[in-house]
C-alpha positions, 0 to 999 in steps of 0.5 A: 266455614259456615259450620252451623249451615252443616249442624242445621242440616245434622237437625233435620237428619235427625227429624227424619227417621232413617233405620238401616235399609230405610235410609231413602229420606234421609238420603234424599234430603243429603242428596239435595243438600250437596246439589244445592252446593252444585256436588253431583251425587251418584245413588250406587246400590242406595248409598250416596256417591260425590266425587270432587271434579277432575277426577284422574284414575291415574292419579291416587285418591282419598275416599271418606266414608259416615253412614246415614243409617241408625239403630232403633230409637233405645225404649230408655229416651225420656225425649223424643229421639227425633227432635234435635232441640233448639239449644245453640250448644248440642245437638240431640236425637238419635243418630246425632252422634252416630253418625251424624256429626261424622257425616256432616263434618265430612260434607264441610270437609269435602266441600271446602275442597271442592274449588281448591286445586288437590294432587289427589282424587277426593271421593265422599261416600255416604254409606247405608246398612252400616248398622246391621251390616247390610249387603248393599251398604260399604260391602257392596261398595268396596267388596269383591265384584262391588262398585269400585272392583267393577266400576268403568269410571272410578277405580278403587280408593288408596286411602280411606278415612272412616268417620265415626264417634271417635272424640277425634282421636283416631282409630289405628286398629278395630276389633271385628264381630264374630256371633256364634249361635250355638245348640246343644242337643240331649234327650227329653224325659222326666225330671222326677225320674232322671230320665233323658240327657240334659240339654242344658248341663251340655250347654253349660260345660261348654260355656265353662269350656268356652270361659276358660279357653285362652288365645294364646296369639295377643295382638301388640295393638288390640291385645287378646280376643274378647269372648263373652256367652251374652244369651241362653234359651232352654226348656219347656216345662219345670218337669221336663228334662230339656232335650235343646239348648241354645246360647249365644256367644259375642267374639270381638276377633284380633288381628292375629286370628282369622274368624274361620280359625276362631269357629275351628279352634273353639268348635273343637273343645264343645259338643254344642254345634257352633254356628256363625252368623257371619264370617265378614266382620273381620277385625282390621289395622292401618299398616305402620308405614302407611302415609295415613298414619304419618298424616295422623301423628304429625297432624297432632292427633293421638291414636288408639285401638278401637274395640268396636266395628265400622264399615272399616271392616268392608274396606280393602286399603288402608284406613284410619277411623274417626270423627267427632262425638263420643262411642260411649253415646252411641245406640244409648238414649237421649243421644247427642253431639255437641256443636263445638265437637263437630266444628273442631271435626271439620277443621281436623278433616280438613287438616288430614287431607291436606296433609295426605295430598302433601304427603302423596306427592314423595 
């Protein structure tokens, strides 16, 4: 496998700004590269879809998915976030680690099998809007009434490998994300005359209750639900008792609580009104008996539980998350990925696909 070809593609991807909702330029670059290799592509919802020739709806299907969008550049960058550099062993730049390394490694693995007979269908998906959980990304493809549910040509895949930087460990579960915007309401008054009802104090009482709340059920793979109050805002002047106080709660759910259940439980202990930004960012876990886990373990790949969300939260079938690079580099200044990490990822993806194909006959 010519790793240089795919690391060169990654360098060209880094040089093209591709924030969520503005992926057209980088999508064009990726599609052009695939088409040069004789791979037909389509663009459902603005995502990129490539299917190994000979697709048969009566056979089971494995999908590979990685995302092409990025966050905005971190203000701490000491180098141009769109300059991949000229080092032969390392690729710098925004999106190099998250998620460009996975994109090019999955393209390489998919291309490897283009002319190799398989017992399963193989699909490659390069998604958009992952960093912002947008409506036209994986949720459009895998959601209710979405592409796979309504397509006359392709049915819902049976298994999905999600490409994210995991150090080539396989996440067999990942936490969800639930963000609550809280509003405490009081009554304005003059601070010197001890008037009004201080909304800030109401918020502080609620924050204390949230900090002390015990999520009793513990996930076997993820442990306890994580909760943190991360933002607070109140007041207009030093001498006015604030009538409103707003604060934000970041919650990382596990597989033993639904997002709706968490909101209901926390609202019951708070005077402030708690409004979820979304209830769709659920936690995910690979079923213990899944063929994917068997393939991972037989390939000698370590498993773990991921604290971060991904496209997995939109996928209703068995999935695992694995890819080159490290999650700790994502969304940070001077992001980078090692060429050797990409080389190893290509080999790992090829091995996993081969195992899944073999086990699918049983």
